[in-house]
Every structure is written in structure tokens, then in C-alpha cells.
C-alpha positions in Angstrom: -39.2 -9.2 -83.4 -42.9 -8.7 -84.0 -43.2 -9.8 -79.5 -40.6 -7.4 -77.7 -38.9 -8.9 -74.7 -40.7 -6.5 -73.0 -44.9 -7.3 -73.9 -42.7 -10.6 -72.5 -42.6 -9.5 -69.0 -45.3 -7.4 -68.6 -47.1 -10.4 -69.3 -44.8 -12.7 -66.8 -45.4 -9.7 -64.3 -49.1 -9.7 -64.3 -49.3 -13.1 -63.3 -51.6 -14.0 -60.4 -52.5 -17.0 -58.6 -55.6 -16.9 -60.3 -56.7 -20.3 -61.9 -57.5 -17.9 -64.9 -54.1 -16.0 -64.6 -52.1 -19.1 -65.5 -54.2 -20.2 -68.0 -54.9 -17.4 -70.1 -51.3 -16.8 -70.5 -50.8 -19.9 -70.8 -52.7 -19.8 -74.1 -50.5 -16.8 -75.1 -47.5 -18.4 -74.5 -48.7 -20.7 -76.9 -49.7 -18.8 -79.5 -46.9 -16.9 -79.9 -44.4 -20.9 -79.5 -42.3 -19.6 -83.0 -40.8 -17.0 -80.5 -40.5 -20.4 -77.5 -36.5 -19.7 -77.1 -36.9 -16.0 -76.6 -39.8 -16.4 -73.9 -38.0 -19.2 -71.5 -35.1 -17.3 -71.4 -37.3 -14.0 -70.7 -39.1 -16.9 -68.2 -36.2 -18.1 -66.6 -34.8 -14.8 -65.8 -37.6 -13.6 -64.2 -37.9 -16.5 -62.2 -34.6 -15.7 -61.0 -35.8 -12.3 -59.9 -38.8 -13.4 -58.1 -40.0 -14.1 -54.0 -41.2 -17.0 -53.3 -44.6 -16.8 -54.0 -44.6 -15.8 -56.7 -41.6 -18.2 -58.3 -44.4 -20.9 -57.4 -46.7 -18.4 -60.0 -44.3 -19.4 -62.1 -43.9 -22.8 -61.8 -47.2 -23.1 -62.6 -47.2 -21.4 -65.7 -44.5 -24.0 -67.6 -46.3 -26.7 -65.9 -49.2 -25.6 -68.0 -47.4 -24.2 -71.0 -45.6 -28.0 -71.1 -49.1 -30.2 -70.2 -50.6 -27.8 -73.5 -47.5 -28.9 -74.9 -48.0 -32.4 -74.7 -51.2 -32.9 -75.9 -51.3 -30.6 -78.4 -48.3 -32.7 -79.5 -45.7 -29.4 -79.5 -42.3 -29.1 -78.9 -41.3 -26.0 -78.8 -41.1 -25.2 -74.7 -40.4 -28.3 -74.0 -37.2 -28.6 -75.8 -36.7 -24.8 -74.8 -36.8 -25.5 -71.3 -35.1 -28.3 -70.8 -31.6 -27.6 -70.8 -31.9 -25.7 -67.7 -35.3 -27.3 -66.2 -33.5 -28.7 -63.6 -31.0 -26.0 -62.6 -34.2 -23.8 -62.3 -36.3 -25.3 -60.5 -33.8 -26.4 -58.2 -32.6 -23.2 -57.7 -36.7 -22.2 -56.7 -36.6 -25.2 -54.9 -33.5 -24.1 -52.9 -34.7 -20.6 -51.8 -38.2 -21.0 -51.0 -40.1 -21.8 -47.8 -41.3 -25.3 -47.0 -44.3 -24.9 -47.6 -44.0 -23.8 -50.8 -41.0 -27.0 -51.6 -44.5 -28.9 -51.4 -45.9 -27.5 -54.0 -43.2 -27.9 -56.0 -42.5 -31.0 -55.7 -46.7 -31.5 -56.7 -46.0 -30.5 -60.1 -42.9 -33.0 -60.1 -44.9 -35.7 -59.3 -47.3 -34.5 -62.3 -44.2 -34.2 -64.5 -43.2 -37.8 -63.6 -47.3 -39.0 -64.0 -47.5 -37.5 -67.7 -43.8 -38.0 -69.1 -43.3 -34.5 -69.2 -39.4 -34.8 -69.7 -37.2 -37.1 -69.5 -36.6 -39.9 -66.8 -32.7 -38.5 -66.8 -34.0 -35.1 -66.0 -36.5 -36.5 -63.6 -34.2 -38.1 -61.9 -31.2 -34.9 -61.4 -34.4 -32.8 -60.5 -35.5 -35.8 -57.6 -31.4 -35.2 -56.3 -31.5 -32.2 -56.1 -34.3 -31.7 -53.8 -33.2 -34.2 -51.6 -30.3 -31.9 -51.3 -32.4 -29.4 -50.7 -34.0 -31.1 -47.7 -30.2 -32.3 -46.5 -28.0 -29.9 -44.5 -27.1 -28.0 -48.0 -23.7 -26.4 -47.7 -22.1 -26.9 -44.2 -18.3 -26.6 -45.0 -16.7 -23.7 -42.4 -15.7 -20.7 -43.1 -13.6 -18.0 -40.8 -16.9 -17.1 -39.2 -18.9 -20.5 -39.0 -20.6 -22.0 -41.3 -20.0 -21.7 -44.9 -23.5 -21.6 -46.6 -23.1 -22.4 -50.3 -26.1 -21.4 -51.4 -25.3 -18.3 -53.3 -22.2 -19.3 -55.0 -24.8 -22.5 -56.3 -27.1 -20.0 -57.0 -25.1 -17.5 -59.1 -23.8 -21.2 -60.7 -26.5 -21.8 -62.1 -27.4 -18.1 -63.8 -24.0 -18.3 -65.1 -25.9 -22.0 -67.4 -29.2 -20.4 -67.8 -27.3 -16.9 -69.7 -24.2 -19.0 -71.0 -27.5 -21.4 -72.9 -29.4 -18.2 -73.9 -25.9 -16.1 -75.5 -25.4 -19.8 -77.7 -29.2 -19.5 -78.4 -29.4 -16.0 -80.0 -25.9 -16.2 -81.0 -26.6 -19.9 -83.1 -30.4 -18.5 -84.3 -27.8 -14.5 -85.4 -25.4 -16.8 -87.3 -28.9 -18.9 -89.0 -30.3 -15.5 -90.1 -26.9 -13.8 -91.4 -26.7 -17.2 -93.1 -30.1 -16.9 -95.4 -29.0 -13.0 -96.2 -25.7 -13.4 -97.7 -26.0 -17.5 -99.1 -24.8 -17.3 -102.8 -22.7 -14.3 -101.8 -25.0 -11.5 -101.0 -23.8 -8.6 -99.1 -26.0 -8.3 -96.2 -26.9 -4.3 -97.2 -29.1 -5.6 -100.3 -30.8 -7.5 -98.2 -34.7 -5.7 -97.3 -34.8 -3.1 -95.3 -37.5 -5.2 -93.2 -34.7 -8.4 -93.3 -31.5 -5.8 -92.3 -33.8 -4.5 -88.7 -35.0 -7.7 -87.8 -31.3 -8.5 -88.1 -30.1 -6.0 -86.1 -32.5 -6.7 -83.5 -31.2 -9.7 -83.4 -27.7 -8.6 -83.4 -28.1 -7.1 -80.0 -30.2 -9.1 -78.1 -27.2 -11.5 -78.6 -25.0 -8.8 -77.3 -27.4 -8.1 -74.9 -27.9 -12.5 -73.4 -23.9 -12.4 -74.2 -23.3 -9.6 -71.1 -25.6 -11.2 -68.9 -23.8 -14.4 -69.2 -20.1 -12.3 -68.6 -21.4 -10.5 -65.6 -23.1 -13.9 -64.6 -19.7 -15.2 -64.5 -17.3 -12.3 -63.5 -19.7 -12.5 -60.5 -19.0 -16.3 -60.1 -15.4 -16.3 -59.7 -14.9 -13.2 -57.7 -17.0 -15.4 -55.4 -15.3 -18.4 -55.3 -11.8 -16.3 -55.4 -13.0 -14.8 -52.0 -14.1 -18.4 -51.1 -10.2 -19.4 -52.4 -9.1 -16.1 -50.2 -10.7 -17.7 -46.7 -9.6 -20.9 -47.2 -6.1 -20.1 -48.0 -6.3 -17.9 -45.2 -7.3 -20.3 -42.5 -4.6 -23.0 -44.3 -1.6 -20.7 -43.2 -3.6 -20.2 -39.4 -3.3 -24.2 -39.2 0.2 -24.7 -40.9 1.6 -22.3 -37.9 -0.4 -24.2 -35.0 1.2 -26.9 -36.6 4.5 -25.8 -36.0 3.5 -24.5 -32.1 2.7 -27.6 -31.5 5.6 -29.9 -32.9 7.8 -27.3 -30.8 5.4 -28.0 -27.5 6.3 -31.7 -28.9 9.9 -31.5 -29.0 10.1 -29.2 -25.8 7.8 -31.6 -23.4 9.6 -35.3 -25.0 12.7 -33.6 -24.5 11.9 -33.1 -20.6 10.8 -36.1 -20.4 14.0 -37.9 -21.2 16.0 -36.1 -19.5 14.2 -36.7 -16.2 15.1 -40.4 -17.0 18.7 -40.4 -17.3 18.9 -38.5 -14.0 16.7 -41.5 -12.5 18.4 -44.0 -13.0 21.9 -43.6 -13.8 23.0 -44.7 -10.2 21.0 -47.6 -10.5 22.8 -48.6 -14.0 26.5 -47.6 -12.5 25.5 -49.8 -9.8 24.7 -52.9 -11.6 27.6 -52.6 -13.6 29.7 -52.7 -11.5 28.2 -55.7 -9.9 28.5 -57.1 -13.5 31.6 -55.5 -14.5 34.5 -58.8 -15.0 36.8 -59.1 -12.3 40.6 -58.4 -13.5 43.2 -61.4 -14.2 46.4 -60.8 -12.0 49.6 -62.4 -13.9 50.4 -65.8 -12.6 54.4 -64.1 -11.9 52.7 -60.9 -10.3 51.2 -63.3 -7.9 54.0 -65.3 -6.9 56.2 -62.1 -6.8 53.6 -60.5 -4.8 52.3 -63.4 -2.7 54.2 -64.5 0.1 55.2 -68.2 0.1 53.7 -70.7 2.1 54.6 -74.4 0.9 51.4 -77.0 1.3 52.0 -80.1 2.5 49.9 -83.0 2.8 49.3 -83.7 5.9 50.9 -87.8 7.7 48.9 -90.6 7.6 48.1 -91.2 11.2 49.7 -95.0 11.1 49.4 -97.3 14.4 52.9 -97.1 16.6 55.8 -99.3 15.1 53.8 -99.9 11.9 55.7 -99.9 8.4 54.7 -97.6 5.8 55.3 -99.4 2.1 55.6 -96.3 1.0 57.6 -94.2 3.6 60.1 -93.5 2.2 63.3 -92.4 5.3 64.0 -88.7 4.9 67.6 -89.6 4.1 70.2 -87.9 2.0 72.5 -90.8 0.0 75.6 -88.3 -0.2 74.6 -89.8 3.9 74.1 -93.1 3.6 76.6 -93.2 0.9 79.6 -92.5 4.3 78.5 -95.1 6.0 78.8 -97.4 4.1 81.7 -98.1 6.7 79.3 -99.5 9.4 78.3 -102.4 10.7 76.1 -103.9 8.7 73.3 -104.3 11.6 73.3 -100.5 12.0 73.1 -99.3 8.2 70.1 -101.8 8.4 68.4 -100.0 10.8 69.3 -96.2 9.4 68.0 -97.3 6.4 64.6 -98.8 7.4 64.0 -95.3 9.4 64.7 -97.0 13.5 67.1 -94.8 14.4 67.6 -90.2 13.3 71.4 -90.4 12.0 72.0 -86.9 13.7 72.0 -88.5 17.1 
């Protein structure tokens, strides 16, 4: 293309904080609107590499370009920057001091008032501002709080370079197709067209190399974080095993002390509550002396007769006294005489 990347980079390098510089470069950019995609990619790279104040000037330049585009009803630059505007503006917002953040937010407010970008884009950008104002990236690594800002910046770069590589590849494919349509050979194209195609291909190769480099850097950063987390996990696993051993030792000692303290009481309780052994009746009869049990005699008045009294005289004795005088026999039977006398 007739507009070289070096020329665009030189224009952006000359940007300063005067209104004339910003509007003058914006008019020059608008004049080269046919190269909107290429100019936007160079603007994104310049924004990424710039310092805090230069980032703000580049955002002022973008603001001037997109506003002129809206007034003139031209969409080339708005369409070209829209896929990257959230990531690029958010990245710049995260990396600048609070005073500069306020000025970037002012540009955002203008875009909202004038509907420069879609509501979805503006909402996403506002969320990114909120995340930046909060405590960003406060997770912890081996040496303390882990700042995710560099990793987030790398991710943004992969998106920017990836989109640029895809855009330039689409342009190369279109140009190649126009030179080879109807079965024509690319070598049969004019020298000027072949030179244009060669330039486009080389530029596309560079964009792909930048994208690959950005992705490899991002992967390396992620692998470093993953390795740190694995190391921390192994250390914490070892701590858990150590704590398990200490807990087992502690609970084991407590159980032993409890058994020793209560064993005497338990034995006493067992003795008190043990059932009494029953001695068989036959053994009781053999081992215990025989004690005759006599009911106490009922006291009666002298001369009184008991209706239930049975004289202690055996029948054989009575039968041997059959020949006694009947009166004496009657006395014996009534218990008035003792036959042993």
C-alpha cells in the first residue's frame, strides 16, 4: 500500500497535548480511511507501548477520529476499532494514575452521550472501569499478593494481535482471489498488483508472528502461575498430613488417660451390680446343719384343753394298753397321765 506503517508510526509519535496536534492528525487519519484496519492496528500497538500521558493523548486522538466519523457518517474507523476498544481502553485505564483515569472516564462519558459505540460495548467498558477501581488481582502467590495485571495485559495483547492477524489474512485472501479469478495465474498480474500482494503477504506474516509471540508469552506466564500453585498445593498437602498425625496422637493419648482414670470405679460398679450366685438346694442341705423348726406352743390357762391337741402317744403303745382299766385308759388318752411314769 502507498501508506507505509512507518509513516503512520511517525504521525503517532509526533502527537502532543495541543488541540491543533490532535485535530490535525485526526484529519490526516480520516483522509486515509481506506487503510482504517491497518491504521487502527498500529494505533493499538502504539497505545500498548506508550507511557501514561501518551496513552491519554492517543485516546484523545481516537475520540476525535470516531466523533468526526460519526458526524460525517463514515463507519470505517468505528467498525475497525470496535472489536478492540473495550480491551485497549480498559488496559490503558488499568495502567495509569487516578488523575488520568478520571480523564479517560470523561472520554467514555462523551461516547455514551453521543452513542459512538453500541450499548453492549459501552456497558462492558464501564464494567472494566469498575473492576479496575476495585482491588484488582488480589490473589496470593508464594511471596504474597499476586498481581494479575501483567497477565491480563498479555491476554489483551493476544486478542489484539490475533484480530490483526485475522484481518490482514482476510485482506490477503481477498487480494489473492482477485488476481486469480477465472483461473488466472497470479504471475500474469501486473507488476504493481503483484508488488501490492507481496507487501500484503509480508505484513500479514508479521502480524501472525506478533500474535504467536504474544500467545507464547501468555502461555509462559500462565505456566509459571500454575507451577507456583502446584508447589503451594504440595506444601499444603504435607501440612494436612502432619496435622492428621498430630491429631491422631492427641486423641489416642486422651483415650488412654480416660481408661486409666475410670477402671477402678468400673470394677467397683461391676462388683456391686453382679448377680448373686445361687447355691443348689441339695448343696445347701448337705453343707448347712439341719435345724428343726418348731412352732411355738400356744399358751393356755392351766387345766384348759386344746381342741387341736394330739397326745404324743403312739398307737402301738395305746394298743398295748388294751387290757388296762377303762378309767385309766381314758386318762391316758386325754393326756392327764404320762405313760413313761
